[in-house]
MIDOVO-592164 format. One record per residue: residue in one letter; x, y, z of N, C-alpha, C, O in turn. Coordinates in steps of 0.001 Angstrom, whole numbers, padded with zeros to 6 digits, always signed. Layout:
BEGIN
AXYZXYZXYZXYZ...
//
This chain:
BEGIN
X+001097-001331+000007+000167+000365-000231+001099+001412+000395+001785+001513+001412X+000731+002314-000945+001285+003405-001004+000460+004602-000296-000769+004639-000346X+001502+005907+000592+001831+006818+000857+000757+007427+000151+000759+007376-001079X-000628+008287+001082-001048+009157+000475-000624+010540+000598-000034+010711+001665X-000713+011586-000113-000249+013129+000192-000901+013605+000957-002095+013718+000679X-000373+014124+002340-000878+014707+003658-001294+016211+003306-000313+016949+003221X-002233+016684+003135-002320+017954+003101-002224+019199+004376-002722+018831+005440X-001742+020365+004366-001122+021084+004876-000022+020538+006211+000014+020714+007429X+000633+019948+005408+001691+019302+006731+001724+017907+007542+002613+017221+008046X+000258+017818+007416-000290+016537+008790+000403+015267+007619+000455+015034+006411X+000942+014586+009202+001050+012709+008716-000338+012510+007638-001443+013028+007477X+000701+011148+006884-000633+010530+006330-001012+009609+007071-000393+009040+007969X-002313+009411+006602-002768+008449+007512-002470+006686+007552-002658+005804+008390X-002000+006731+006393-001347+004984+006475+000552+005433+007054+001369+004513+007090X+000814+006311+007291+002380+006651+007897+002696+007761+008662+003102+008906+008467X+002319+006922+009778+002033+007674+011107+003270+007790+011669+003117+008076+012857X+004625+007690+011329+005572+007666+011470+006441+008626+010676+007129+009228+011501X+006694+009004+009555+007737+009336+008898+006358+011153+009007+005369+011353+008301X+006872+011979+010036+006672+013610+010027+007435+014146+009008+008610+014028+008662X+006465+014769+008611+006961+016170+007912+008173+016948+008840+008074+017476+009947X+009371+016799+007925+010600+017438+008813+010829+018959+007904+010973+018904+006683X+010838+019872+008411+011555+021131+008272+012488+021649+008448+012769+022587+009194X+013136+020995+007674+014379+021683+008010+015418+021617+006409+014962+021110+005384X+016803+022215+006486+017400+022254+005482+017787+020845+005332+017856+019950+006174X+018081+020852+003760+018280+019347+003231+019220+019166+002190+018875+019146+001009X+020455+019026+002587+021489+019254+001744+021764+021018+000607+022299+021249-000477X+021319+021540+001255+021228+022683+000419+019635+022878-000599+019469+023705-001495X+018832+022051-000210+017734+021698-000821+016377+023173+000241+015264+023459-000200X+016702+023501+000953+016314+024726+001477+015226+023754+002644+015641+022730+003186X+013893+024279+002859+012758+023480+004151+011831+023221+003325+011051+024034+002829X+011892+021851+003110+010677+021368+002603+009091+021730+003145+008700+021900+004300X+008230+021785+001678+007415+022379+001691+005863+021405+001601+005907+020307+001045X+004858+021801+002054+003371+020262+001793+003391+020188+000381+003210+021058-000471X+003609+019159+000311+003348+018781-001354+002575+019499-002119+002599+020513-001422X+001836+019809-003095+000941+020244-003561+000538+019570-004826+001371+018701-005083X-000748+019644-006037-001145+019058-006578-000284+019487-007798-000285+020688-008067X+000572+018506-008692+001188+018795-009946+001649+017880-010261+002292+017246-009425X+001524+017363-011697+002095+016455-012479+003174+016008-012898+003936+016701-013573X+003511+014330-012449+004484+013832-011737+005810+014364-012590+006716+014398-011758X+006256+014735-013704+007007+015508-014389+007368+017383-013540+008418+018021-013612X+006432+017670-013026+005995+018977-012675+007345+018706-011444+008303+019397-011098X+006905+017535-011093+007888+017658-009618+009254+017227-009715+009931+016970-008719X+009715+017134-011021+010995+017147-011358+011535+018297-011975+012558+018166-012647X+011071+019264-011864+011254+020328-012966+012739+021526-012046+013197+022595-012447X+012929+021086-011348+014296+022092-011386+015307+021305-011047+016297+021681-010419X+014990+019602-011657+016453+019271-011964+016265+018569-013005+017235+017873-013307X+015058+018467-013902+014350+018020-015344+013249+018467-016164+012075+018737-015912X+013865+018473-017089+012343+018886-017764+011683+017464-017962+011014+016940-017072X+011899+016917-019100+011167+015321-019368+012281+014169-019563+013251+014547-020220X+012309+013235-019248+013232+012296-019272+013568+012016-020695+014704+011562-020829X+012722+012199-022061+013438+012561-023300+014703+013527-022818+015743+013317-023444X+014732+014049-022298+015043+015188-023512+017060+014255-022543+018227+014631-022648X+016669+013514-022061+018589+013042-021449+019077+011642-022306+018191+010803-022468X+019837+011472-022620+020729+009908-023310+020414+009338-022163+020599+009956-021115X+019782+007820-022169+019863+007243-021135+021022+006295-021167+021724+005800-022050X+020937+006223-019613+022624+004943-019045+022423+003439-019219+022002+002556-018470X+022984+003469-020782+023490+001819-021246+023886+001134-020299+024619+001524-019390X+023250-000369-020498+023964-001188-019770+024780-001938-020816+024151-002519-021701X+026295-001996-020813+026275-002583-021660+027311-003613-020940+027634-003386-019774X+028004-005112-021851+028710-006071-021239+028403-006568-020010+027197-006814-020027X+028887-006851-018919+028658-007058-017321+028107-006256-016472+027799-006622-015338X+027885-004854-017005+027905-003702-016344+025937-003690-015658+025066-004384-016183X+025713-002852-014587+024408-003204-013891+024152-001998-013230+025029-001450-012563X+022860-001468-013375+022658-000603-012025+022575-000992-010851+021912-002003-010616X+023094-000435-010020+022663-000651-008133+022788+000815-007240+023314+001922-007358X+021844-000037-006154+021933+000901-005373+022817+001017-004144+023139-000081-003690X+023236+001949-003569+024193+001757-002577+023371+002419-001440+022354+003001-001821X+023642+002431-000080+022711+002713+001386+023763+003798+001755+024129+003365+002847X+024281+004614+001602+025153+005281+002247+025089+006172+004083+026075+006697+004599X+024107+006127+004535+023919+006265+005166+022960+005298+006336+022374+004464+005645X+022731+005173+007239+021765+004261+008375+022634+002979+008821+023819+002645+008833X+021474+002490+009153+021604+001029+010078+022257+000193+008976+022935-000686+009507X+022324+000116+007182+022523-000902+006530+023558+000178+005421+023325-000237+004285X+024284+001023+005360+025732+001577+004784+025906+000692+005242+025814+000038+006281X+026462+000741+003428+027256-000014+003022+026794-001562+002320+027494-002521+001994X+025241-001332+002244+023824-002640+001569+024331-001898+000030+024757-000746-000048X+024214-002596-000828+024279-002448-002488+023292-003574-003204+023112-004722-002798X+022647-002898-004479+021324-003756-004272+021264-003264-006004+021447-002140-006471X+020975-004413-006636+021198-004437-008244+019100-003965-008479+017912-004144-008210X+020214-003261-009216+018038-002511-009940+017762-002512-011340+016950-001710-011802X+018352-003326-012047+018788-002931-013302+017235-003978-013911+016914-003784-015084X+016484-004884-013185+015610-005584-013653+014539-005071-013614+014318-004007-014193X+013338-005933-012693+012064-005229-012437+011904-003815-011524+012732-003660-010626X+011185-003094-011661+011651-001919-010612+011881-002089-009026+011702-003202-008531X+012238-001104-008298+013088-001717-007108+012225-000452-005889+012732+000629-005590X+010829-000976-005349+010562+000535-004269+011234+000335-003283+011755-000777-003199X+011488+001414-002092+012571+001425-000989+011781+002006-000238+011183+002990-000676X+011610+001659+000795+010531+002063+001436+010243+001147+003099+009986-000053+003202X+010404+002268+004379+010145+001234+005975+008956-000527+005792+008659-001367+006641X+008618-000422+004387+007704-001578+004662+008275-002239+004441+009380-002038+003939X+007466-004134+004899+008393-004930+005501+008070-005549+003617+008746-006478+003176X+007174-004980+002895+006730-005124+001453+007925-004711+000307+008264-005422-000638X+008359-003635+000584+009517-003041+000149+010624-004175-000521+010989-005263-000077X+011024-003401-001864+012167-004389-001811+013605-004234-001061+014353-005140-000695X+013749-003058-000956+014641-002650-000268+014179-001924+001370+013754-000782+001546X+014331-002592+002033+013518-002246+003538+014685-001176+003900+015830-001293+003463X+014293-000192+004691+015678+000733+005678+014076+000721+006467+012882+000428+006404X+015518+001472+007450+015424+001164+009446+015526+002915+009416+016636+003379+009674X+014682+003643+009187+014323+005142+009494+012976+005670+009501+012323+005654+008457X+012418+006212+010744+011264+006549+010668+011075+008156+009682+009981+008586+009316X+012161+008704+009459+011323+009912+008299+010807+009045+007145+009606+009174+006907X+011328+008397+006573+010899+007279+005419+009496+006854+005231+009219+005730+005649X+009030+007204+004954+007604+006853+004204+007529+005648+003904+008615+005225+003506X+006309+004508+003921+006387+002885+004569+006793+002514+002396+007511+001627+001932X+006069+003489+001701+006676+003785-000197+007245+004720-000383+006483+005595-000793X+008086+004991-000313+008866+006323-000465+009388+006737-001293+009450+007966-001260X+010088+006027-002545+010527+005706-003774+010801+004766-004256+010930+003714-003629X+011026+004926-005962+010737+003505-006552+011494+003886-007881+011138+004692-008741X+012759+003015-007828+013670+003253-009129+013399+002205-010156+013464+000991-009965X+013047+002895-011414+012977+001959-012792+013618+001819-013691+014441+002695-013956X+013532+001011-014266+014337+000510-016026+013329+001057-016528+012200+000709-016181X+013597+002300-017709+012057+002157-018372+012540+002223-019518+013649+002645-019845X+011514+001705-020313+011423+001244-021463+012637+001312-022847+013133+000411-023523X+012892+003513-022878+013485+003525-023726+014893+003724-023491+015729+004280-024204X+015057+002933-021886+016417+002755-021450+016590+003980-020764+015995+005019-021048X+017532+003817-019728+018303+004567-018617+017060+004153-018010+016064+003554-018415X+017575+004860-016480+016545+004449-014871+016201+006264-014799+016568+007302-015350X+015469+005901-013972+014758+006603-013315+013936+007223-012186+012845+007476-012695X+013926+007592-010900+013103+007314-009223+011915+008335-009685+011878+009250-010507X+010872+007717-008703+009850+007892-008720+008985+008391-007509+008189+007535-007121X+008958+009489-006875+008453+009797-005934+007288+009238-005241+006400+009351-006086X+006672+008600-003999+005439+007597-004087+004519+008077-003543+003550+007370-003267X+004558+009870-003124+003932+010577-002281+004056+010351-000475+003422+010210+000571X+005801+010477-001285+006079+010044+000638+006225+011724+001237+006643+012697+000609X+005856+011679+002291+005858+013217+003052+006371+013375+003568+005842+013819+004587X+008110+013260+003657+009304+014104+003369+010247+013665+002128+011429+013433+002378X+009978+013595+001376+010026+013934+000236+011646+013419-000235+012689+013418+000419X+011354+012977-001698+012321+012397-002434+013905+013756-002847+013697+014887-003285X+014803+013392-002655+015884+014415-003678+016601+013862-004264+017160+012813-003946X+016729+014535-005334+018059+014245-006631+018891+015216-006177+018299+016272-005954X+020179+015230-005939+021382+016325-005835+020149+016841-005145+019216+016203-004656X+020335+018022-005208+019531+019206-004504+018442+019504-004535+017950+020361-003800X+017687+018700-005602+016353+019323-005910+015308+018190-005364+015537+017060-005795X+014682+018267-004867+013253+017765-004404+012079+017199-005837+011293+017946-006420X+012187+016408-005987+011361+015703-007244+010428+015266-007220+009953+015418-006094X+009572+014574-008067+008347+013477-008626+008809+012316-009276+008741+011148-008894X+009514+013007-010794+010483+012054-011548+011363+012406-012169+011301+013141-013155X+012096+012044-011799+013517+012378-012405+014912+011131-013009+015510+010158-012548X+014894+011733-013963+016140+010508-014153+016974+010670-014225+017466+011789-014371X+017613+009537-014152+018783+009110-012767+020480+009371-014040+020379+009064-015228X+021514+009811-013592+022832+010020-013473+023891+009129-013131+024221+009096-011946X+024594+008268-014101+025716+007878-012879+025983+008368-011833+026227+009575-011864X+026020+007968-011079+026648+008376-009800+025776+009421-008658+026213+010053-007697X+024106+009283-009309+023173+010716-008436+023180+010115-006982+022854+008974-006656X+023626+011143-006181+022880+010481-004851+021580+011193-004657+021257+012364-004856X+020793+009943-004120+018995+010144-004023+018971+010452-002458+019756+009798-001771X+018281+011233-001930+018102+011518-000695+016658+011668+000415+015843+012556+000663X+016905+010252+000880+015167+010449+001444+015247+010587+002545+015842+009983+003438X+013851+012449+002454+013649+013059+003692+014771+013553+004219+015602+014082+003480X+015017+013432+005918+016399+013853+006192+017524+013418+006318+018456+014032+006838X+017567+012215+005817+018792+011526+006430+019309+010759+005729+020518+010720+005497X+018264+009855+005178+018764+008159+004430+019697+009062+002907+019237+009934+002169X+020853+008527+002889+021405+009009+001292+021417+007384+000494+021801+006343+001027X+021131+007466-000260+021965+006111-001446+022086+006753-003191+021499+007532-003942X+023191+005880-003178+024122+006512-004426+022998+005452-005820+022314+004445-005635X+023242+006225-007069+022735+005286-007885+024516+004562-008617+025430+005379-008515X+024706+003890-008935+025328+003733-009743+026013+002938-011093+025365+001928-010820X+026679+002576-012170+026570+001869-012773+027716+001288-012621+028785+001892-012713X+027594-000024-012358+028728-001057-011718+029635-002079-012882+028946-002334-013870X+030727-002552-012909+030696-003899-013673+030457-005548-012120+030040-005490-010964X+030849-006446-012762+030217-007466-011555+031219-007288-010935+030678-007091-009847X+032673-007157-010655+033707-007445-009989+033176-006028-009492+032688-006178-008372X+033115-005022-009819+033073-003803-008537+032509-004366-008009+032804-004756-006880X+031224-004699-008755+029941-005079-007213+030625-006223-006743+030628-005883-005560X+031160-007225-006743+031444-008159-005906+032209-007212-004968+031718-007127-003842X+033165-006582-005171+033821-006273-004130+033178-005169-003250+033410-005134-002041X+032282-004171-003927+031482-003715-003110+030317-004489-002032+029793-003892-001091X+030078-005751-002345+029730-006557-001601+030176-007217-000535+029546-007706+000402X+031127-007194-000720+032742-007494+000170+032859-007401+000757+033117-008149+001701X+032715-005971+000590+033389-004970+001874+032392-004729+003107+032604-004793+004318X+030970-004364+002219+029714-004389+003059+030041-005686+004081+030008-005463+005291X+030315-006863+003663+030263-008157+004646+030689-007951+005540+030081-008035+006607X+032311-007485+005376+033391-007241+005888+033572-006784+006901+034266-006941+007905X+032323-005741+006236+032235-004244+008390+031644-004965+008713+032389-005714+009346X+030139-005551+008753+029394-006130+009866+029270-007699+010099+028259-008400+010137X+030592-008030+010243+030279-009667+009913+031638-009606+011041+032443-008680+011138X+031607-011131+011993+032673-011485+012847+033547-012012+011891+033388-013224+011744X+034602-011407+011042+035582-012801+010579+035981-014420+010960+036616-015060+010122X+035768-014767+011663+036045-016179+012380+034911-016899+012283+034928-018067+011894X+033771-016241+012642+032619-017295+012985+031629-016430+012028+030540-016392+012602X+031574-015737+010826+030662-015217+010117+029137-015068+010757+028052-015120+010178X+029417-014881+012032+027828-014190+012936+028024-012373+012047+028640-011809+011143X+027435-012235+012663+027434-010103+012626+028380-009875+014204+028345-010401+015316X+028994-009056+013705+029488-007999+014781+028847-007174+015376+027867-006520+015018X+029784-007209+016953+028715-006015+018047+028478-005102+017549+027439-004607+017986X+029135-004322+016459+028748-002661+016208+027401-002807+015623+026610-001998+016109X+026868-003628+014684+025940-004072+014102+024844-004694+014884+023733-004255+014589X+024868-005438+015640+024547-005503+016622+023588-004852+017784+022718-005502+018363X+023910-003314+018064+024150-002531+019151+023245-001845+017917+022063-001847+018261X+023431-001254+016577+022337-000362+015276+021295-001170+015404+020198-000891+015888X+021756-002451+014842+020437-003268+014507+019280-003329+015976+018092-003044+015823X+019734-003654+017066+018827-003144+018666+018440-002213+018528+017210-002159+018506X+019074-001146+018384+017958+000185+018537+017404+000363+017422+016921+001495+017455X+017112-000323+016031+016442-000141+015548+014870-000580+015418+013838-000076+014976X+015305-001923+016111+014484-003140+016429+013516-002997+017248+012442-003552+017017X+013760-002009+018680+013372-001969+019626+012315-000459+019642+011310-000172+020293X+012989+000166+018752+012105+001082+018333+010961+000916+017216+010002+001671+017371X+010917+000119+016208+009879-000690+015565+009210-001094+016375+008135-000495+016394X+009357-002389+017620+008278-002499+018337+007780-002261+019286+007000-002990+019899X+008328-000648+019723+007664+000024+020373+006688+000942+019719+005551+000987+020187X+006926+001504+018935+005897+002175+017897+004654+000878+017298+003506+001199+016990X+005148-000506+017228+003690-001360+016919+003559-001962+018054+002952-003009+017829X+003853-001845+019390+003488-002044+020919+003894-004019+020926+003426-004805+021751X+004559-004278+020129+005444-005610+020492+006321-005279+021818+006535-004543+022781X+006852-007151+020599+008380-007247+021426+009415-007817+021263+009571-008976+020880X+010324-006926+021586+011559-007899+021595+012792-008755+023149+013309-008405+024210X+012659-010317+022026+013770-010687+022824+015296-011067+022590+015880-011370+021549X+015697-010966+023745+017845-010784+023979+018193-012384+024612+017918-012821+025730X+018647-012826+023873+019356-014062+024325+021050-014187+024560+021838-014423+023644X+021374-014007+025780+023379-013779+025824+022854-015292+025745+021804-015893+025970X+024563-015672+025165+025083-016967+024981+026598-016814+025439+027400-015981+025019X+026838-017918+026505+028345-018158+027029+028671-019647+026304+027813-020505+026510X+029652-019978+025602+030039-021052+024879+030657-021378+026713+031058-020439+027401X+030610-023097+027338+030817-023371+028540+032150-023919+027771+032423-024491+026716X+032998-023266+029236+034401-023758+029089+035476-024029+028014+036221-024962+027713X+035149-022490+027474+036175-023076+026357+037461-022407+026623+038394-022459+025822X+037502-021914+027505+038744-021709+028284+039586-023214+028744+040778-023509+028665X+038680-023801+029125+039495-025211+028951+040274-025808+027440+041462-025942+027143X+039160-026045+026782+039638-026215+025457+040539-025657+025395+041537-026340+025623X+040806-024138+025068+041774-023562+025365+043220-024020+025381+044083-024233+024530X+043109-024098+026958+044342-024854+027316+044368-026078+027399+045460-026524+027750X+043493-026891+027190+043991-028125+027000+044589-028638+025499+045343-029592+025305X+044160-027938+024744+043946-028302+023161+044740-027166+022058+045314-027514+021027X+044657-026226+022386+045085-025123+021925+043842-023687+021372+042625-023659+021553X+044480-022938+020877+043833-021822+020224+042759-021781+018746+041885-021095+018216X+043464-022909+018582+042801-023469+017079+041861-024422+017486+040964-024490+016645X+041708-025116+018338+040993-025777+018842+039389-025299+019161+038307-025782+018825X+039869-023797+020189+038838-023306+020597+038441-022673+019421+037218-022542+019382X+039012-022245+018473+038316-021089+017319+037453-022132+016317+036448-021751+015716X+037970-023466+016222+037166-024707+015578+035872-024573+016210+034831-024211+015661X+036105-025019+017857+034456-024952+018386+033169-023697+018513+031940-023767+018514X+034344-022334+018637+033551-021388+018568+032958-021434+017057+031734-021411+017186X+033335-021496+015531+033138-021711+014618+032140-022710+014541+031259-022423+013732X+031962-024035+015255+031160-024798+015150+029924-024444+015900+028991-025114+015457X+029539-023620+016902+029030-023192+017917+027907-022241+017071+026680-022305+016990X+028815-021420+016539+027705-020737+015963+027072-020720+014438+026317-019857+013991X+027585-021926+013731+026809-023171+012623+025710-023651+013458+024653-023577+012831X+025562-024126+014665+024557-024335+015101+023575-023766+015289+022537-023660+014636X+024015-023244+016542+023083-021513+017070+022525-020796+015663+021624-019979+015851X+022866-020960+014548+021765-019920+012894+020804-020989+012583+019619-020722+012380X+021601-023068+012503+020807-023412+012271+019117-023552+013051+017969-023686+012627X+019681-023446+014205+018386-023291+015429+017220-021965+015057+015994-021907+015151X+018078-021157+014682+017385-019556+014449+015948-020130+013231+015561-021028+012483X+015566-018418+013963+014367-018770+012508+015077-017827+011207+016307-017851+011239X+014744-017376+010584+015035-016485+009344+014991-015001+009884+015848-014164+009603X+014126-014818+010522+014249-013327+010745+015609-013089+012308+016188-012019+012496X+015789-014148+013050+016686-013919+014177+018206-013402+013786+018718-013677+012700X+018809-012684+014720+020165-012063+014422+021012-012743+015156+020887-012743+016381X+021928-013374+014585+023118-013846+015784+024583-012977+015311+025213-012698+014291X+024618-012839+016304+026292-011924+016720+027341-012455+017605+027132-013040+018668X+028494-012200+017073+029309-012268+018082+029930-011089+019124+030735-010175+018943X+029113-011581+020386+029409-010609+021227+030954-010217+022085+031554-009144+022148X+031245-011432+022626+032672-011240+022589+033622-012320+022314+033566-013045+021321X+034683-012405+023441+035240-014037+022842+034831-014921+023565+035749-015383+024242X+033810-015416+023760+033385-016698+023871+031964-016998+024045+031348-018049+024223X+031498-015318+023905+029695-014971+023929+029145-014498+022742+029704-013802+021894X+027806-015004+022745+027122-014713+020925+025681-014202+021689+025294-014743+022725X+024990-013157+021072+024143-012552+021513+023087-012942+019998+023421-012606+018862X+021299-013999+020461+020439-013980+019413+019427-013199+020093+018912-013359+021199X+019192-012025+018901+018109-010521+019165+016754-011817+017919+016640-012661+017030X+016079-010884+018984+014563-012056+018238+013747-010891+018552+013340-010427+019616X+013586-010457+017009+012276-008821+017446+011143-009584+017190+011133-010706+016685X+010308-009010+017513+008362-009869+017415+008843-010542+018582+009972-010640+018100X+008979-011139+019796+009038-012777+020105+008960-012430+021426+010050-012031+021835X+008211-012427+022144+007518-012371+023429+008713-013442+024702+009769-013926+024295X+008292-013587+025988+008952-014188+026599+008981-015221+026212+009971-015784+025743X+007830-015689+026345+007511-017258+026349+007951-017826+024998+008127-019041+024919X+008143-017044+023927+008368-018114+022560+010354-017525+022561+011160-017803+021673X+010583-016872+023567+011860-016322+023744+012770-017979+024443+013691-018772+024250X+011755-017664+025224+012339-019392+026168+012541-020320+025382+013733-020579+025213X+011536-021165+024615+011392-021827+023951+012922-021855+022601+013714-022751+022308X+012829-021055+022315+013795-020682+021083+014907-020872+020863+015428-021226+019805X+015900-020395+023001+016717-020379+023941+016722-022238+024075+017692-022946+023807X+016081-022466+024302+016041-023825+024653+016307-024895+023442+016868-025963+023691X+015824-024516+021958+016471-024844+021039+018268-024598+020338+018772-025277+019444X+018779-023687+020922+019631-023537+020539+020295-024432+021509+021060-025265+021023X+020069-024404+023427+021043-024670+024206+020693-026181+023620+021842-026521+023340X+019869-027309+023249+019803-028166+022962+020014-028720+021416+019810-029874+021040X+020404-027774+020734+021413-027976+018886+022675-028353+019314+023322-029327+018928X+023230-026860+020787+024728-027172+020617+024996-027927+021611+026212-028005+021789X+024201-028695+022556+024673-029380+023759+024628-031426+022857+024979-032526+023284X+023987-030931+021491+024028-032798+020261+025686-032180+019931+026551-033010+020210X+026101-031125+019496+027610-031301+018421+028722-031998+019332+029046-032164+020508X+029086-032293+018043+030325-033409+018521+031367-032582+017592+031357-032218+016416X+032458-032432+018901+033868-031509+018237+034978-032417+018921+034944-032962+020024X+035890-032424+018029+036809-033302+018056+038383-032475+018448+038613-031312+018115X+039120-033142+019027+040688-032079+018811+041671-033429+019557+041404-034090+020561X+042673-033502+018787+044144-033982+019107+043572-035831+019439+044112-036647+020187X+042143-036038+018441+041342-037292+018626+040466-037702+020150+040038-038599+020876X+040574-036655+019988+039169-036689+021559+038371-036326+021554+038477-035126+021810X+037372-036621+021395+035496-036069+021528+035895-034807+022808+036384-035115+023895X+035472-032965+022272+035370-031954+022791+033847-032031+023278+033020-032360+022428X+033428-031765+024524+032159-031628+024779+031811-029706+024845+032413-028738+025310X+030448-029926+024056+030241-027911+024587+028501-028107+024802+027675-028784+024189X+028357-026861+026368+027013-026871+025908+027381-025327+025976+028447-024850+025588X+026005-024419+026698+025871-023520+026675+024993-023207+027596+024009-023930+027752X+025274-021594+028704+024321-020955+029609+024443-020336+028775+025425-020297+028034X+022762-019257+028661+021645-018675+028153+020951-017978+029414+020505-018451+030459X+021020-016834+028980+020487-015393+030111+019252-014841+028822+019888-014435+027849X+018119-014761+028650+017055-014482+028105+016274-013464+029283+015826-013621+030418X+016413-012178+028163+015606-010618+028619+014826-010574+027431+015263-011046+026381X+013219-009813+027548+012293-009336+026506+012354-008120+027022+012907-007894+028099X+011543-006835+025984+011530-005767+026158+010527-005405+027043+010522-004242+027444X+009666-006188+027428+008518-005865+028202+007944-006084+029618+006907-005937+030265X+009795-006720+029776+010009-006240+031340+010524-005232+031660+010727-004948+032840X+010850-004469+030655+011531-003045+031108+010464-001970+031640+009359-001961+031097X+010637-001397+032294+009788-000031+032624+009737+001107+032060+010816+001239+031482X+008981+002180+031862+009111+003231+031046+010374+003582+030902+010978+003382+029848X+010902+004134+031925+011877+004924+032448+012999+004158+031925+013981+004887+031780X+013191+003018+031610+014715+002277+031625+015177+002346+029703+014467+002195+028709X+016472+002603+029837+016653+002669+028469+017007+001521+027655+018083+000924+027695X+016293+001338+027125+016433-000550+026859+017314-001169+026001+017420-002394+026053X+018233-000256+024896+019656-001668+024528+020205-001873+025774+020079-002887+026460X+020906-000732+026077+021476-000979+027450+021507-002169+028462+022383-003005+028684X+019749-001897+029231+019209-002438+029794+019008-003808+030115+019276-004487+031106X+018318-004101+028719+018246-005516+027598+019477-006599+027538+019397-007825+027605X+020855-005618+027364+021836-006913+027387+022051-007066+028874+022075-008223+029294X+022243-005875+029914+022765-005862+031039+021861-007087+031513+022406-008051+032051X+020703-007059+031347+019330-008038+032372+020272-009651+031850+020972-010354+032579X+019883-009891+030026+020375-010616+029578+021384-011294+030486+021227-012205+031298X+022927-010311+029980+023965-011052+030868+023963-011807+031455+024311-012988+031443X+023010-010314+032828+023323-011274+034444+022181-012501+034987+022271-012971+036121X+021343-012842+034219+021079-014005+033476+021353-014683+033490+021017-015673+034140X+022479-014449+032444+023476-016248+031444+024179-016352+032937+023750-017339+033535X+025085-015642+033644+025634-015602+034877+024794-016752+035833+025276-017735+036397X+023546-016345+035819+023074-017367+036445+023001-018757+036365+022992-019752+037090X+022947-018373+034999+022586-019682+034123+024574-020841+034404+024930-022011+034538X+024869-020186+034373+026372-020536+034715+026723-020755+035814+027227-021877+035863X+026724-020122+037015+026595-020290+038521+025746-021573+038519+026402-022380+039177X+024662-022131+038121+023778-023118+038555+024265-024672+038202+023935-025634+038894X+024823-024734+037410+025730-025778+036718+025957-025733+035468+026380-026837+035124X+025872-024761+034282+026291-024155+032763+024948-025455+032199+024293-026439+032544X+025162-024737+031382+023639-026126+030171+022724-025654+030398+021707-026335+030268X+022600-024234+030859+020376-024212+031851+020690-023088+030523+021651-022770+029822X+019116-022692+030684+018588-021088+029965+017998-020753+031499+017316-021392+032300X+018456-019754+031496+017770-019179+032782+016800-017762+032074+017251-017279+031035X+015641-017216+032602+014555-015910+031943+014801-015378+032966+014633-014258+032483X+015173-015070+034447+014231-014316+035636+015821-014436+036703+016590-015392+036610X+015994-013487+037470+016588-013317+038139+017599-014658+038947+018807-014821+039123X+016348-015444+039289+016195-016935+040326+016386-018097+038518+015699-018109+037496X+017808-018991+038985+016984-019942+038514+016338-021443+039005+016531-022515+038432X+015753-021283+039875+014538-022138+040588+013324-022435+039470+013065-021491+038724X+012874-023166+039367+011652-023337+038406+012026-023079+036721+011170-023345+035877X+013448-022512+036300+013467-022149+035137+014301-022749+034594+014713-022140+033606X+014737-023617+034751+015924-024655+033887+015588-025705+033609+014830-026438+034245X+016156-025916+032543+016281-027163+031273+017396-027882+032376+018347-027286+032882X+017032-029286+032606+017901-030301+032839+018416-030034+031837+017940-029465+030854X+020471-030828+032196+021080-031126+030792+021142-032910+031159+021294-033564+032191X+020892-033299+029416+021157-034556+029662+022056-035398+029581+022974-035114+028811X+022118-036491+030198+023057-037535+030969+023712-037180+032173+024429-037998+032750
//
């Protein structure tokens, strides 16, 4: 569903979070409420008609791409040389962005029949800018900067497959832990901020699971750090297989992982944590001809447990961390969802 224009600078009915921003945007001046106009009148500051410009050809292995330059997914690259690509906050957008000032369906990038590409604003609240000009529809040039509202920037480019592959590798290396391929701590922090804000708007829940690999120090001391690295890699892979597609696994420290489960209440988080514990318990890792037993201790915390005065991200992580230590102190290989483990543990098998 697309947003509809609002009159007099009010919010759109279907986009309550994308409030109208009245501040200077990259030299574009103050954003004014939208008025009735034809599509190409909205682009008159930048282009009169698409036909006036030579289309950008796609030759050889060149592809048109959008690269996110700001926000949570900065560095993410997406090909746009096939079907039209819609950018916005809605879950059904082709490129989903986490920014409350961006409309649910904000802009569409289209490969035109005559060749070349254009950006079409989808009646967004805070406007689409190509360069410094607010546009309705605008033909795109190589390396154009596209800004959605006051903060989010994209770069439109025509690049070959080698450059595209390099961009993707650089993005992955910026958000992934090189040993385990889980997300890194910086990405987790940014993602947690975005998920907490989204779920609070929707009156939903967010669960955090702090996971410690039991006795990893013993593995390092007894078999060497290469064996310890193999254990961490195997544990990360086993946890990832136990998760749902929408869950996020990040490496938090040396032997600690965090799972972020948005839209998950405390009961469902408890079941997910137990599934992770059982999955890792069933892992078989050998070192120097001997089998190494691997287990985890897991602390679980959820957003709905917090008071309105709590700082959510810091408090959630601290709560899950404290409960993980309760699980370890109570014998390890357990799940803890409260400050005491009584009546809240999983009995280890064997």
